[in-house]
LOKEDO-438840 format. One record per residue (C-alpha): residue in three letters; x, y, z. Coordinates in steps of 0.25 Angstrom, whole numbers, plus 5000, padded with zeros to 4 digits. Each point is the difference from the previous one (the first is absolute). Layout:
<atom><aa>ala</aa><xx>X</xx><yy>Y</yy><zz>Z</zz></atom>
...
! end
This chain:
<atom><aa>thr</aa><xx>5402</xx><yy>5271</yy><zz>5252</zz></atom>
<atom><aa>gln</aa><xx>4989</xx><yy>4997</yy><zz>4990</zz></atom>
<atom><aa>gly</aa><xx>4985</xx><yy>5002</yy><zz>5005</zz></atom>
<atom><aa>glu</aa><xx>4987</xx><yy>4997</yy><zz>4993</zz></atom>
<atom><aa>gly</aa><xx>5000</xx><yy>5003</yy><zz>4985</zz></atom>
<atom><aa>asn</aa><xx>5015</xx><yy>4999</yy><zz>5001</zz></atom>
<atom><aa>leu</aa><xx>5000</xx><yy>5015</yy><zz>5005</zz></atom>
<atom><aa>pro</aa><xx>5012</xx><yy>5003</yy><zz>5009</zz></atom>
<atom><aa>lys</aa><xx>4997</xx><yy>4999</yy><zz>5015</zz></atom>
<atom><aa>leu</aa><xx>5008</xx><yy>5004</yy><zz>5012</zz></atom>
<atom><aa>leu</aa><xx>5000</xx><yy>4990</yy><zz>5012</zz></atom>
<atom><aa>leu</aa><xx>5003</xx><yy>5006</yy><zz>5014</zz></atom>
<atom><aa>thr</aa><xx>5003</xx><yy>4991</yy><zz>5011</zz></atom>
<atom><aa>ser</aa><xx>5002</xx><yy>5004</yy><zz>5015</zz></atom>
<atom><aa>asp</aa><xx>5009</xx><yy>4991</yy><zz>5008</zz></atom>
<atom><aa>his</aa><xx>4989</xx><yy>5001</yy><zz>5010</zz></atom>
<atom><aa>gly</aa><xx>4990</xx><yy>4992</yy><zz>4991</zz></atom>
<atom><aa>ser</aa><xx>4992</xx><yy>5011</yy><zz>4993</zz></atom>
<atom><aa>glu</aa><xx>5000</xx><yy>5001</yy><zz>4984</zz></atom>
<atom><aa>ala</aa><xx>4995</xx><yy>5010</yy><zz>4990</zz></atom>
<atom><aa>glu</aa><xx>4999</xx><yy>5000</yy><zz>4985</zz></atom>
<atom><aa>ile</aa><xx>5001</xx><yy>5012</yy><zz>4991</zz></atom>
<atom><aa>tyr</aa><xx>4997</xx><yy>5000</yy><zz>4984</zz></atom>
<atom><aa>leu</aa><xx>5008</xx><yy>5010</yy><zz>4993</zz></atom>
<atom><aa>phe</aa><xx>4988</xx><yy>5002</yy><zz>4991</zz></atom>
<atom><aa>gly</aa><xx>4992</xx><yy>5011</yy><zz>5007</zz></atom>
<atom><aa>gly</aa><xx>5009</xx><yy>4999</yy><zz>5012</zz></atom>
<atom><aa>cys</aa><xx>4990</xx><yy>4991</yy><zz>5006</zz></atom>
<atom><aa>ile</aa><xx>5001</xx><yy>4993</yy><zz>5013</zz></atom>
<atom><aa>thr</aa><xx>4992</xx><yy>4987</yy><zz>4998</zz></atom>
<atom><aa>ser</aa><xx>5004</xx><yy>4992</yy><zz>5013</zz></atom>
<atom><aa>trp</aa><xx>5003</xx><yy>5003</yy><zz>5014</zz></atom>
<atom><aa>lys</aa><xx>5002</xx><yy>4987</yy><zz>5009</zz></atom>
<atom><aa>val</aa><xx>5002</xx><yy>5000</yy><zz>5014</zz></atom>
<atom><aa>pro</aa><xx>5003</xx><yy>4986</yy><zz>5005</zz></atom>
<atom><aa>ser</aa><xx>4988</xx><yy>4991</yy><zz>4996</zz></atom>
<atom><aa>arg</aa><xx>4991</xx><yy>5009</yy><zz>4991</zz></atom>
<atom><aa>asp</aa><xx>5000</xx><yy>5011</yy><zz>4990</zz></atom>
<atom><aa>leu</aa><xx>4993</xx><yy>5013</yy><zz>5004</zz></atom>
<atom><aa>leu</aa><xx>4998</xx><yy>5005</yy><zz>4986</zz></atom>
<atom><aa>phe</aa><xx>4990</xx><yy>4996</yy><zz>4990</zz></atom>
<atom><aa>val</aa><xx>5001</xx><yy>4999</yy><zz>4985</zz></atom>
<atom><aa>arg</aa><xx>4987</xx><yy>4998</yy><zz>4992</zz></atom>
<atom><aa>pro</aa><xx>4999</xx><yy>4986</yy><zz>4993</zz></atom>
<atom><aa>asp</aa><xx>4997</xx><yy>5007</yy><zz>4987</zz></atom>
<atom><aa>ala</aa><xx>5013</xx><yy>5009</yy><zz>5001</zz></atom>
<atom><aa>val</aa><xx>5008</xx><yy>5000</yy><zz>4987</zz></atom>
<atom><aa>phe</aa><xx>5015</xx><yy>5000</yy><zz>4999</zz></atom>
<atom><aa>asp</aa><xx>5002</xx><yy>5004</yy><zz>4985</zz></atom>
<atom><aa>lys</aa><xx>5002</xx><yy>5015</yy><zz>5001</zz></atom>
<atom><aa>lys</aa><xx>4987</xx><yy>5003</yy><zz>4993</zz></atom>
<atom><aa>lys</aa><xx>4994</xx><yy>5005</yy><zz>5013</zz></atom>
<atom><aa>pro</aa><xx>5004</xx><yy>5003</yy><zz>5014</zz></atom>
<atom><aa>ile</aa><xx>5002</xx><yy>4988</yy><zz>5010</zz></atom>
<atom><aa>ser</aa><xx>4987</xx><yy>4999</yy><zz>5007</zz></atom>
<atom><aa>gly</aa><xx>5004</xx><yy>4998</yy><zz>5015</zz></atom>
<atom><aa>gly</aa><xx>5011</xx><yy>5002</yy><zz>5010</zz></atom>
<atom><aa>ile</aa><xx>5004</xx><yy>5014</yy><zz>5001</zz></atom>
<atom><aa>pro</aa><xx>4999</xx><yy>5007</yy><zz>4987</zz></atom>
<atom><aa>his</aa><xx>5004</xx><yy>5015</yy><zz>4998</zz></atom>
<atom><aa>cys</aa><xx>4991</xx><yy>5012</yy><zz>4996</zz></atom>
<atom><aa>phe</aa><xx>5008</xx><yy>5011</yy><zz>4994</zz></atom>
<atom><aa>pro</aa><xx>5000</xx><yy>5011</yy><zz>4996</zz></atom>
<atom><aa>gln</aa><xx>4985</xx><yy>4999</yy><zz>5001</zz></atom>
<atom><aa>phe</aa><xx>4991</xx><yy>4993</yy><zz>5010</zz></atom>
<atom><aa>gly</aa><xx>4987</xx><yy>4995</yy><zz>4994</zz></atom>
<atom><aa>pro</aa><xx>4994</xx><yy>5006</yy><zz>4987</zz></atom>
<atom><aa>gly</aa><xx>5005</xx><yy>5013</yy><zz>4994</zz></atom>
<atom><aa>leu</aa><xx>5007</xx><yy>5005</yy><zz>4988</zz></atom>
<atom><aa>met</aa><xx>5007</xx><yy>4987</yy><zz>4997</zz></atom>
<atom><aa>gln</aa><xx>4998</xx><yy>4985</yy><zz>5002</zz></atom>
<atom><aa>gln</aa><xx>4994</xx><yy>4995</yy><zz>5013</zz></atom>
<atom><aa>his</aa><xx>5010</xx><yy>5002</yy><zz>5011</zz></atom>
<atom><aa>gly</aa><xx>5011</xx><yy>5005</yy><zz>4991</zz></atom>
<atom><aa>phe</aa><xx>5011</xx><yy>4993</yy><zz>4993</zz></atom>
<atom><aa>ala</aa><xx>5010</xx><yy>4995</yy><zz>5011</zz></atom>
<atom><aa>arg</aa><xx>4993</xx><yy>4987</yy><zz>5002</zz></atom>
<atom><aa>asn</aa><xx>5002</xx><yy>4997</yy><zz>4984</zz></atom>
<atom><aa>met</aa><xx>5015</xx><yy>5003</yy><zz>4999</zz></atom>
<atom><aa>asp</aa><xx>5013</xx><yy>4993</yy><zz>5003</zz></atom>
<atom><aa>trp</aa><xx>5007</xx><yy>5005</yy><zz>5012</zz></atom>
<atom><aa>ser</aa><xx>5015</xx><yy>4997</yy><zz>5002</zz></atom>
<atom><aa>leu</aa><xx>5007</xx><yy>4995</yy><zz>5012</zz></atom>
<atom><aa>val</aa><xx>5011</xx><yy>5011</yy><zz>5004</zz></atom>
<atom><aa>glu</aa><xx>5003</xx><yy>4996</yy><zz>5015</zz></atom>
<atom><aa>ser</aa><xx>5000</xx><yy>4988</yy><zz>5009</zz></atom>
<atom><aa>glu</aa><xx>5006</xx><yy>4997</yy><zz>5014</zz></atom>
<atom><aa>asn</aa><xx>4999</xx><yy>4991</yy><zz>5011</zz></atom>
<atom><aa>val</aa><xx>4998</xx><yy>5006</yy><zz>5014</zz></atom>
<atom><aa>glu</aa><xx>5002</xx><yy>4991</yy><zz>5012</zz></atom>
<atom><aa>gly</aa><xx>4994</xx><yy>4988</yy><zz>4992</zz></atom>
<atom><aa>asn</aa><xx>4988</xx><yy>5009</yy><zz>4994</zz></atom>
<atom><aa>pro</aa><xx>5000</xx><yy>5004</yy><zz>4985</zz></atom>
<atom><aa>asn</aa><xx>4997</xx><yy>5013</yy><zz>4994</zz></atom>
<atom><aa>val</aa><xx>4999</xx><yy>5004</yy><zz>4985</zz></atom>
<atom><aa>thr</aa><xx>4998</xx><yy>5013</yy><zz>4993</zz></atom>
<atom><aa>leu</aa><xx>4993</xx><yy>5000</yy><zz>4986</zz></atom>
<atom><aa>glu</aa><xx>5000</xx><yy>5012</yy><zz>4991</zz></atom>
<atom><aa>leu</aa><xx>4991</xx><yy>5005</yy><zz>4989</zz></atom>
<atom><aa>lys</aa><xx>5003</xx><yy>5011</yy><zz>4990</zz></atom>
<atom><aa>asp</aa><xx>4992</xx><yy>5007</yy><zz>4989</zz></atom>
<atom><aa>ser</aa><xx>5000</xx><yy>4994</yy><zz>4987</zz></atom>
<atom><aa>pro</aa><xx>4993</xx><yy>5002</yy><zz>4986</zz></atom>
<atom><aa>tyr</aa><xx>4988</xx><yy>4991</yy><zz>5006</zz></atom>
<atom><aa>ser</aa><xx>4998</xx><yy>5009</yy><zz>5013</zz></atom>
<atom><aa>arg</aa><xx>5002</xx><yy>5013</yy><zz>4992</zz></atom>
<atom><aa>ala</aa><xx>4989</xx><yy>4997</yy><zz>4991</zz></atom>
<atom><aa>met</aa><xx>4991</xx><yy>5001</yy><zz>5012</zz></atom>
<atom><aa>trp</aa><xx>5007</xx><yy>5009</yy><zz>5009</zz></atom>
<atom><aa>asp</aa><xx>5011</xx><yy>5009</yy><zz>4994</zz></atom>
<atom><aa>phe</aa><xx>5010</xx><yy>5001</yy><zz>5011</zz></atom>
<atom><aa>gly</aa><xx>5013</xx><yy>4996</yy><zz>5004</zz></atom>
<atom><aa>phe</aa><xx>5001</xx><yy>4992</yy><zz>5013</zz></atom>
<atom><aa>gln</aa><xx>5007</xx><yy>4990</yy><zz>5009</zz></atom>
<atom><aa>ala</aa><xx>4992</xx><yy>4991</yy><zz>5009</zz></atom>
<atom><aa>arg</aa><xx>5008</xx><yy>4992</yy><zz>5010</zz></atom>
<atom><aa>tyr</aa><xx>4993</xx><yy>4989</yy><zz>5008</zz></atom>
<atom><aa>lys</aa><xx>5006</xx><yy>4994</yy><zz>5012</zz></atom>
<atom><aa>val</aa><xx>4995</xx><yy>4987</yy><zz>5006</zz></atom>
<atom><aa>val</aa><xx>5005</xx><yy>4995</yy><zz>5013</zz></atom>
<atom><aa>leu</aa><xx>4997</xx><yy>4986</yy><zz>5005</zz></atom>
<atom><aa>asn</aa><xx>5001</xx><yy>4997</yy><zz>5015</zz></atom>
<atom><aa>thr</aa><xx>4996</xx><yy>4988</yy><zz>5009</zz></atom>
<atom><aa>lys</aa><xx>4986</xx><yy>5005</yy><zz>5002</zz></atom>
<atom><aa>ser</aa><xx>4999</xx><yy>5012</yy><zz>4991</zz></atom>
<atom><aa>leu</aa><xx>5000</xx><yy>5005</yy><zz>4986</zz></atom>
<atom><aa>ser</aa><xx>5003</xx><yy>5014</yy><zz>4998</zz></atom>
<atom><aa>thr</aa><xx>5000</xx><yy>5009</yy><zz>4987</zz></atom>
<atom><aa>glu</aa><xx>5004</xx><yy>5014</yy><zz>4997</zz></atom>
<atom><aa>leu</aa><xx>4998</xx><yy>5007</yy><zz>4986</zz></atom>
<atom><aa>lys</aa><xx>5008</xx><yy>5013</yy><zz>4997</zz></atom>
<atom><aa>val</aa><xx>4997</xx><yy>5008</yy><zz>4987</zz></atom>
<atom><aa>thr</aa><xx>5010</xx><yy>5010</yy><zz>4995</zz></atom>
<atom><aa>asn</aa><xx>4996</xx><yy>5010</yy><zz>4989</zz></atom>
<atom><aa>thr</aa><xx>5011</xx><yy>4999</yy><zz>4990</zz></atom>
<atom><aa>asp</aa><xx>4993</xx><yy>5009</yy><zz>4990</zz></atom>
<atom><aa>asn</aa><xx>5002</xx><yy>5016</yy><zz>4999</zz></atom>
<atom><aa>lys</aa><xx>4985</xx><yy>5002</yy><zz>5003</zz></atom>
<atom><aa>pro</aa><xx>4992</xx><yy>4997</yy><zz>5012</zz></atom>
<atom><aa>phe</aa><xx>4989</xx><yy>4988</yy><zz>5001</zz></atom>
<atom><aa>thr</aa><xx>4990</xx><yy>4995</yy><zz>5009</zz></atom>
<atom><aa>phe</aa><xx>4997</xx><yy>4985</yy><zz>5003</zz></atom>
<atom><aa>ser</aa><xx>4992</xx><yy>4991</yy><zz>5009</zz></atom>
<atom><aa>thr</aa><xx>5005</xx><yy>4986</yy><zz>5004</zz></atom>
<atom><aa>ala</aa><xx>4995</xx><yy>4988</yy><zz>5008</zz></atom>
<atom><aa>leu</aa><xx>5004</xx><yy>4986</yy><zz>5003</zz></atom>
<atom><aa>his</aa><xx>4987</xx><yy>4992</yy><zz>4996</zz></atom>
<atom><aa>ser</aa><xx>5002</xx><yy>4988</yy><zz>5010</zz></atom>
<atom><aa>tyr</aa><xx>4993</xx><yy>4987</yy><zz>4999</zz></atom>
<atom><aa>phe</aa><xx>5000</xx><yy>4992</yy><zz>5013</zz></atom>
<atom><aa>arg</aa><xx>4996</xx><yy>4986</yy><zz>5002</zz></atom>
<atom><aa>ala</aa><xx>4988</xx><yy>4999</yy><zz>5009</zz></atom>
<atom><aa>ser</aa><xx>4987</xx><yy>4993</yy><zz>5004</zz></atom>
<atom><aa>ile</aa><xx>4990</xx><yy>5011</yy><zz>4998</zz></atom>
<atom><aa>thr</aa><xx>4990</xx><yy>4994</yy><zz>5011</zz></atom>
<atom><aa>gly</aa><xx>5011</xx><yy>5002</yy><zz>5010</zz></atom>
<atom><aa>val</aa><xx>5006</xx><yy>5013</yy><zz>4995</zz></atom>
<atom><aa>ser</aa><xx>5000</xx><yy>5013</yy><zz>5008</zz></atom>
<atom><aa>val</aa><xx>5008</xx><yy>5013</yy><zz>5000</zz></atom>
<atom><aa>lys</aa><xx>5003</xx><yy>5008</yy><zz>5012</zz></atom>
<atom><aa>gly</aa><xx>5005</xx><yy>5015</yy><zz>5001</zz></atom>
<atom><aa>leu</aa><xx>4990</xx><yy>5007</yy><zz>4992</zz></atom>
<atom><aa>lys</aa><xx>4991</xx><yy>5004</yy><zz>5010</zz></atom>
<atom><aa>gly</aa><xx>4996</xx><yy>5015</yy><zz>5000</zz></atom>
<atom><aa>cys</aa><xx>5004</xx><yy>5002</yy><zz>4985</zz></atom>
<atom><aa>lys</aa><xx>4992</xx><yy>5007</yy><zz>4990</zz></atom>
<atom><aa>thr</aa><xx>4994</xx><yy>4990</yy><zz>4990</zz></atom>
<atom><aa>leu</aa><xx>4995</xx><yy>5001</yy><zz>4986</zz></atom>
<atom><aa>asn</aa><xx>4992</xx><yy>4988</yy><zz>4997</zz></atom>
<atom><aa>lys</aa><xx>5000</xx><yy>4997</yy><zz>4985</zz></atom>
<atom><aa>asp</aa><xx>4989</xx><yy>4989</yy><zz>5001</zz></atom>
<atom><aa>pro</aa><xx>4990</xx><yy>5001</yy><zz>4994</zz></atom>
<atom><aa>asp</aa><xx>5004</xx><yy>5012</yy><zz>4991</zz></atom>
<atom><aa>pro</aa><xx>5015</xx><yy>5002</yy><zz>4997</zz></atom>
<atom><aa>lys</aa><xx>4998</xx><yy>5013</yy><zz>4994</zz></atom>
<atom><aa>asn</aa><xx>4992</xx><yy>5006</yy><zz>5012</zz></atom>
<atom><aa>pro</aa><xx>5007</xx><yy>4995</yy><zz>5013</zz></atom>
<atom><aa>ile</aa><xx>4992</xx><yy>5001</yy><zz>5013</zz></atom>
<atom><aa>glu</aa><xx>5008</xx><yy>5008</yy><zz>5011</zz></atom>
<atom><aa>gly</aa><xx>5001</xx><yy>4993</yy><zz>5013</zz></atom>
<atom><aa>arg</aa><xx>5009</xx><yy>4997</yy><zz>5012</zz></atom>
<atom><aa>glu</aa><xx>5005</xx><yy>4987</yy><zz>5005</zz></atom>
<atom><aa>glu</aa><xx>4995</xx><yy>4996</yy><zz>5014</zz></atom>
<atom><aa>arg</aa><xx>5004</xx><yy>4985</yy><zz>5000</zz></atom>
<atom><aa>asp</aa><xx>5013</xx><yy>4996</yy><zz>5007</zz></atom>
<atom><aa>ala</aa><xx>5001</xx><yy>4988</yy><zz>4990</zz></atom>
<atom><aa>ile</aa><xx>4995</xx><yy>5001</yy><zz>4986</zz></atom>
<atom><aa>thr</aa><xx>4994</xx><yy>4986</yy><zz>4994</zz></atom>
<atom><aa>phe</aa><xx>4996</xx><yy>4997</yy><zz>4987</zz></atom>
<atom><aa>pro</aa><xx>4986</xx><yy>4992</yy><zz>4999</zz></atom>
<atom><aa>gly</aa><xx>4998</xx><yy>5005</yy><zz>4986</zz></atom>
<atom><aa>phe</aa><xx>5005</xx><yy>5009</yy><zz>4989</zz></atom>
<atom><aa>val</aa><xx>5008</xx><yy>5012</yy><zz>5005</zz></atom>
<atom><aa>asp</aa><xx>5006</xx><yy>5012</yy><zz>4992</zz></atom>
<atom><aa>cys</aa><xx>5003</xx><yy>5011</yy><zz>5010</zz></atom>
<atom><aa>ile</aa><xx>5011</xx><yy>5010</yy><zz>5001</zz></atom>
<atom><aa>tyr</aa><xx>5006</xx><yy>5004</yy><zz>5014</zz></atom>
<atom><aa>leu</aa><xx>5006</xx><yy>5014</yy><zz>5001</zz></atom>
<atom><aa>asp</aa><xx>5011</xx><yy>5004</yy><zz>5009</zz></atom>
<atom><aa>ala</aa><xx>5003</xx><yy>4986</yy><zz>5004</zz></atom>
<atom><aa>ser</aa><xx>5011</xx><yy>4997</yy><zz>5010</zz></atom>
<atom><aa>asn</aa><xx>5013</xx><yy>4995</yy><zz>4996</zz></atom>
<atom><aa>glu</aa><xx>4998</xx><yy>4987</yy><zz>5006</zz></atom>
<atom><aa>val</aa><xx>4988</xx><yy>4991</yy><zz>4997</zz></atom>
<atom><aa>his</aa><xx>4998</xx><yy>4986</yy><zz>5005</zz></atom>
<atom><aa>leu</aa><xx>4995</xx><yy>4989</yy><zz>4990</zz></atom>
<atom><aa>asp</aa><xx>4995</xx><yy>4987</yy><zz>5006</zz></atom>
<atom><aa>asn</aa><xx>5000</xx><yy>4991</yy><zz>4988</zz></atom>
<atom><aa>gly</aa><xx>4991</xx><yy>4989</yy><zz>5006</zz></atom>
<atom><aa>leu</aa><xx>5011</xx><yy>4990</yy><zz>4999</zz></atom>
<atom><aa>gly</aa><xx>5007</xx><yy>5002</yy><zz>5013</zz></atom>
<atom><aa>asp</aa><xx>5009</xx><yy>5012</yy><zz>4996</zz></atom>
<atom><aa>val</aa><xx>4999</xx><yy>5015</yy><zz>5003</zz></atom>
<atom><aa>ile</aa><xx>5007</xx><yy>5009</yy><zz>4990</zz></atom>
! end
């Protein structure tokens, strides 16, 4: 269907009441609704004109996370992905998007690649899987992340599952983070926070302060 700015958008609907929306530009999931509310957040100033990435939802960082030799967070969130597979499994939809190298990507990162991004919507879950294949005749390295924006009430937010992790606190000086260790069972956010957690567990619980635990 057509989304904001007339950009093509996929609408996934589960027979059990959940929905998700994915823009082909950037392969960006912009909405994940369980019955009654959207768990993702898109910034009010987000633009849908292909001049910059969609600010919100679940944007891609590939083949670089953060700053580096190319533009911030790489190019995958600035390119059109294509839909290559879709199926319905017991009333739950899943789709696979694909991104390949192009003159645009090779101007920044001169490698042949294929990235396949599978999104599965279930009754109470949204799962994603990214597989990157080297289609070149030379090796490459990359970093990747899904830069998730969750809808939340900051005064009620807490995160559990990081107790005992080594921390790198980038506030007040991002260039000289202070090493520490997390001792709290639940992390809250009374003010500005910019902290990296090393060797985090595979499962972390976010209480969004709105009645949901993700």
